[in-house]
TORKOL-4160 file (C-alpha; in steps of 0.2 Angstrom, whole numbers, padded with zeros to 4 digits, m for minus):
143
<pt num="1" X="0000" Y="0000" Z="0000"/>
<pt num="2" X="0014" Y="0012" Z="0004"/>
<pt num="3" X="0022" Y="0009" Z="m0013"/>
<pt num="4" X="0006" Y="0013" Z="m0022"/>
<pt num="5" X="0005" Y="0030" Z="m0012"/>
<pt num="6" X="0023" Y="0034" Z="m0015"/>
<pt num="7" X="0025" Y="0028" Z="m0033"/>
<pt num="8" X="0008" Y="0033" Z="m0040"/>
<pt num="9" X="m0002" Y="0045" Z="m0030"/>
<pt num="10" X="0011" Y="0056" Z="m0023"/>
<pt num="11" X="0018" Y="0062" Z="m0040"/>
<pt num="12" X="0000" Y="0065" Z="m0046"/>
<pt num="13" X="m0003" Y="0076" Z="m0030"/>
<pt num="14" X="0013" Y="0085" Z="m0032"/>
<pt num="15" X="0009" Y="0089" Z="m0050"/>
<pt num="16" X="m0008" Y="0095" Z="m0046"/>
<pt num="17" X="0000" Y="0107" Z="m0032"/>
<pt num="18" X="0009" Y="0116" Z="m0047"/>
<pt num="19" X="m0008" Y="0121" Z="m0055"/>
<pt num="20" X="m0015" Y="0137" Z="m0050"/>
<pt num="21" X="m0029" Y="0135" Z="m0037"/>
<pt num="22" X="m0045" Y="0139" Z="m0048"/>
<pt num="23" X="m0038" Y="0129" Z="m0063"/>
<pt num="24" X="m0034" Y="0115" Z="m0051"/>
<pt num="25" X="m0052" Y="0114" Z="m0045"/>
<pt num="26" X="m0058" Y="0113" Z="m0063"/>
<pt num="27" X="m0045" Y="0100" Z="m0067"/>
<pt num="28" X="m0050" Y="0088" Z="m0053"/>
<pt num="29" X="m0069" Y="0091" Z="m0056"/>
<pt num="30" X="m0067" Y="0088" Z="m0074"/>
<pt num="31" X="m0055" Y="0073" Z="m0071"/>
<pt num="32" X="m0068" Y="0065" Z="m0060"/>
<pt num="33" X="m0084" Y="0071" Z="m0068"/>
<pt num="34" X="m0079" Y="0067" Z="m0086"/>
<pt num="35" X="m0077" Y="0048" Z="m0084"/>
<pt num="36" X="m0093" Y="0048" Z="m0073"/>
<pt num="37" X="m0102" Y="0055" Z="m0088"/>
<pt num="38" X="m0095" Y="0042" Z="m0100"/>
<pt num="39" X="m0099" Y="0028" Z="m0088"/>
<pt num="40" X="m0117" Y="0034" Z="m0085"/>
<pt num="41" X="m0120" Y="0034" Z="m0104"/>
<pt num="42" X="m0112" Y="0017" Z="m0108"/>
<pt num="43" X="m0120" Y="0007" Z="m0094"/>
<pt num="44" X="m0138" Y="0007" Z="m0090"/>
<pt num="45" X="m0137" Y="0014" Z="m0072"/>
<pt num="46" X="m0153" Y="0021" Z="m0064"/>
<pt num="47" X="m0168" Y="0029" Z="m0072"/>
<pt num="48" X="m0168" Y="0041" Z="m0087"/>
<pt num="49" X="m0180" Y="0055" Z="m0090"/>
<pt num="50" X="m0181" Y="0068" Z="m0105"/>
<pt num="51" X="m0192" Y="0083" Z="m0102"/>
<pt num="52" X="m0199" Y="0075" Z="m0086"/>
<pt num="53" X="m0204" Y="0060" Z="m0096"/>
<pt num="54" X="m0197" Y="0043" Z="m0090"/>
<pt num="55" X="m0188" Y="0034" Z="m0105"/>
<pt num="56" X="m0179" Y="0018" Z="m0107"/>
<pt num="57" X="m0160" Y="0016" Z="m0109"/>
<pt num="58" X="m0163" Y="0013" Z="m0128"/>
<pt num="59" X="m0174" Y="0028" Z="m0130"/>
<pt num="60" X="m0161" Y="0038" Z="m0120"/>
<pt num="61" X="m0148" Y="0034" Z="m0134"/>
<pt num="62" X="m0160" Y="0036" Z="m0149"/>
<pt num="63" X="m0165" Y="0053" Z="m0143"/>
<pt num="64" X="m0147" Y="0059" Z="m0144"/>
<pt num="65" X="m0146" Y="0064" Z="m0126"/>
<pt num="66" X="m0134" Y="0050" Z="m0122"/>
<pt num="67" X="m0123" Y="0055" Z="m0136"/>
<pt num="68" X="m0123" Y="0073" Z="m0130"/>
<pt num="69" X="m0119" Y="0067" Z="m0113"/>
<pt num="70" X="m0105" Y="0055" Z="m0119"/>
<pt num="71" X="m0097" Y="0070" Z="m0129"/>
<pt num="72" X="m0098" Y="0081" Z="m0114"/>
<pt num="73" X="m0089" Y="0068" Z="m0103"/>
<pt num="74" X="m0075" Y="0065" Z="m0116"/>
<pt num="75" X="m0073" Y="0084" Z="m0118"/>
<pt num="76" X="m0071" Y="0086" Z="m0099"/>
<pt num="77" X="m0059" Y="0072" Z="m0098"/>
<pt num="78" X="m0049" Y="0079" Z="m0112"/>
<pt num="79" X="m0048" Y="0097" Z="m0105"/>
<pt num="80" X="m0043" Y="0089" Z="m0088"/>
<pt num="81" X="m0029" Y="0079" Z="m0096"/>
<pt num="82" X="m0023" Y="0095" Z="m0106"/>
<pt num="83" X="m0022" Y="0106" Z="m0091"/>
<pt num="84" X="m0013" Y="0092" Z="m0081"/>
<pt num="85" X="0000" Y="0090" Z="m0095"/>
<pt num="86" X="0002" Y="0110" Z="m0097"/>
<pt num="87" X="m0005" Y="0109" Z="m0115"/>
<pt num="88" X="m0010" Y="0126" Z="m0123"/>
<pt num="89" X="m0023" Y="0118" Z="m0133"/>
<pt num="90" X="m0033" Y="0114" Z="m0117"/>
<pt num="91" X="m0036" Y="0133" Z="m0115"/>
<pt num="92" X="m0043" Y="0135" Z="m0133"/>
<pt num="93" X="m0055" Y="0120" Z="m0130"/>
<pt num="94" X="m0062" Y="0128" Z="m0114"/>
<pt num="95" X="m0065" Y="0145" Z="m0123"/>
<pt num="96" X="m0072" Y="0136" Z="m0138"/>
<pt num="97" X="m0084" Y="0126" Z="m0127"/>
<pt num="98" X="m0090" Y="0142" Z="m0119"/>
<pt num="99" X="m0093" Y="0151" Z="m0135"/>
<pt num="100" X="m0101" Y="0136" Z="m0143"/>
<pt num="101" X="m0114" Y="0135" Z="m0129"/>
<pt num="102" X="m0119" Y="0153" Z="m0131"/>
<pt num="103" X="m0121" Y="0151" Z="m0149"/>
<pt num="104" X="m0132" Y="0136" Z="m0147"/>
<pt num="105" X="m0142" Y="0146" Z="m0135"/>
<pt num="106" X="m0144" Y="0160" Z="m0147"/>
<pt num="107" X="m0149" Y="0148" Z="m0161"/>
<pt num="108" X="m0161" Y="0137" Z="m0151"/>
<pt num="109" X="m0170" Y="0149" Z="m0139"/>
<pt num="110" X="m0169" Y="0167" Z="m0147"/>
<pt num="111" X="m0186" Y="0172" Z="m0140"/>
<pt num="112" X="m0179" Y="0170" Z="m0122"/>
<pt num="113" X="m0164" Y="0181" Z="m0124"/>
<pt num="114" X="m0166" Y="0197" Z="m0114"/>
<pt num="115" X="m0153" Y="0212" Z="m0111"/>
<pt num="116" X="m0148" Y="0204" Z="m0094"/>
<pt num="117" X="m0145" Y="0187" Z="m0103"/>
<pt num="118" X="m0134" Y="0196" Z="m0116"/>
<pt num="119" X="m0124" Y="0205" Z="m0102"/>
<pt num="120" X="m0122" Y="0188" Z="m0092"/>
<pt num="121" X="m0115" Y="0180" Z="m0108"/>
<pt num="122" X="m0103" Y="0194" Z="m0111"/>
<pt num="123" X="m0096" Y="0193" Z="m0093"/>
<pt num="124" X="m0095" Y="0174" Z="m0092"/>
<pt num="125" X="m0086" Y="0174" Z="m0109"/>
<pt num="126" X="m0073" Y="0187" Z="m0105"/>
<pt num="127" X="m0069" Y="0181" Z="m0088"/>
<pt num="128" X="m0062" Y="0164" Z="m0094"/>
<pt num="129" X="m0053" Y="0173" Z="m0108"/>
<pt num="130" X="m0045" Y="0185" Z="m0096"/>
<pt num="131" X="m0041" Y="0171" Z="m0083"/>
<pt num="132" X="m0033" Y="0159" Z="m0096"/>
<pt num="133" X="m0024" Y="0171" Z="m0107"/>
<pt num="134" X="m0019" Y="0186" Z="m0097"/>
<pt num="135" X="m0017" Y="0181" Z="m0079"/>
<pt num="136" X="0001" Y="0180" Z="m0075"/>
<pt num="137" X="0001" Y="0164" Z="m0065"/>
<pt num="138" X="m0008" Y="0155" Z="m0079"/>
<pt num="139" X="0004" Y="0162" Z="m0092"/>
<pt num="140" X="0019" Y="0155" Z="m0082"/>
<pt num="141" X="0010" Y="0138" Z="m0079"/>
<pt num="142" X="0007" Y="0135" Z="m0097"/>
<pt num="143" X="0025" Y="0141" Z="m0103"/>
């Protein structure tokens, strides 16, 4: 047991300590949540509902919800791996996923868009851009 801790877990812990705090939280959350999304879509665990309607596992897949959930899990896992390995492409994927979510929202529900929603989109889009590309600790981390 002691060998497992020193040979496998300690290096992972020490590498995670090098990551800036907020990004470390995202890395751990994405690294745990992403595989859970994937497992949840591959294996029929629990009950599934779409728009408050109970569906079978087969219907869950045929509706496209499972494929969307699987893609999200793979994306989260990829981002977590990229941040852990100090890969610059992980920053681009994070920003692209933010922007694509907002574009999807504008296309699918344009009637619900109000001024405060547009302001929230602008704020929540510019904060990750500032944090990932202009914050000095992250610039040093990804060098």
